N, C-alpha and C positions, 0 to 999 in steps of 0.2 A: 503494499499500501504506499502511494508516494505521499511524504510530508506536506501537510494542511500549511498554505503560504496565508500569511496576513492577506485581507484588503488593502488596495494602496489608497492613503488618503484624495478625497475627491480634487484637491488642486495640482496633485502629482500624475491623477489619472489623465487629465486631459493633454494630449500628446505636446502642445506649446510648453505649457509650466512645466512639463516634465524635462524639456529640453534649457529651457532659460534656469530649473533646478541643476540638472547637472550639468550646463556647462559652466555656471557658476562655482560649484564642489573641483570640476577639474581645474577653470582658470586659480581658485585657490590653491588647488597640491601643485601645479606646477609653473607658480607667478607667471602666470600669462597677463598681462594687462588689457583692464578692460577700457581703458580709457585712453584719449590722447595725453602723450607724456605734456609734462607740466611741471615746472617748479614748485616744491612743497608750501616753500612761504617766501617772500621777497621783502626788501625795504618798502618800498617804493610799489604803488599798485600799477602806475599807468607812467610810460614813460611816454620823451619825443621822438621824432621818426626816422629822425639820421637819417645820412647818408654811406654808400657800399660800392664804391667803385676802384679800389683798389685792390691786386691779387692777394692771394692769402699767404701768411708769409710763418703763419703756426698751424700744425694740422695739415699740412702738405705732403705727406708721406705717407705711407702705408706703415704704420709701427706695431701692431699686436697679431695681424694676420700674415696670410701668406700673397693677399691676393685682395686690391681695393676696387671701388667706383668712386671717383673723382671728378668734381665738378667743374663743369669751363664755364659757368657763368655764375653772374651772383644774382640772390635772390631771399627773399625771408620764406624758409620751409615752413609751412605748418604744420604742427606735432602728430596731426591727423595723417599726413602725408610721408612721414617717417615710419608710420606705425603700419600702412600701408605696405609700405616697402620691405619693411622688416616682416609681415605675414609672407609675401609673397618669396621671399626666399626663403623663409623657413619649411614653406608648406613646398617647394622645390627641392629643397636640401632632405627631406623627411630624417629629420635626427643626425643628421650625417655631419662632420665637421662644427667649426663654432663661429658663429655670426657675432660680428662687432659693431655697435652704433656708436659713428666717432663724434656725431653732431648731437644738443640736447635744445631745446625750445625752449630761451630763457629772458625772450622777449616778447612783453604784451602788445598787441596788434589792436585798437580801438577803431570802432565801426560808428557813427550816426547809422539811426534809422532812418529809411527811404520816408521824404516826405515831414521830414523835423525843420524847424524854424531854426534859423542860425541863435546862436547864444545857448544859455543854460547851459555852458562849460562841457568840459570833454568827455566825450560818450563815454560807456562800461568797455571792460576789454571784452573784444569779440575772441578771440584765439590767440596760440604761446605758437610764437615763430620762433626759429633757430636764422642767424644771421652765416647767408653765405656767400665766401666771396670765391672769384673766378680759383680752382686750385684748391679748393679744400676736401679734403676725403670724407665720404658720406659714410660709409659701410666698407666693410673690412670682412674676411673669411679664412678661416685657418682648417687645415686639417683634408682639403679635397683637392681631386686633380685639377688643372688649370682648365679642363675644357667644362668640368661643372660647375666652377665659379663662376666662368663666362655666362656660362646659359643660364646661371643665378640671378647673375649683375643684368644680362639683357632683361630681364623681368620686372627686376627692381627698377631699371633707368626708365620703364615704359610707365611706372608712375610718377617719377618725378618731371615737376615743372623745369627744368633746364637741361642742359644738355651736356654729357657725363663721358667718362672715358674708361676702359678697363685700363688699370696699373697694376704692374707687380710689385712686388720688394727688391730695392735696390742693397743689393750688399756694399757695406763699407767696407773696404780695408784699409 
């Protein structure tokens, strides 16, 4: 005689809620982020916009992995775009190798709602972005062959709003 199985709670019996419940447990267990990247806290909530016209002098070489994805344009890279690139690479790699994210969205970008009159102060923060200069390495991969890394970075590059190129680690003597 098979063992008796307790009936599932009503909220978990619904397929949608079962998926949400199951995904949240897996996310907690494996450390998967459910939200876009953003700082835990900042000294000032809002920043001025600033310009970004120079080439990168820091973070412009492959430091942690064997291969990297380097930007060729300057831009503000939103946190959800970085997360989309991470998900694309992880999905292609299937737990093979290690992925490093070299940029972090620490700049608050505010935006006024449409059809709002002038004045009434600066708008609330819309999203967080990373400052990307030409030459900044965005992602790195270690522990996979070059062909696999190229294919993974092709999928990541499709998600990026900037032109990118594949770079390898330079061996210093």
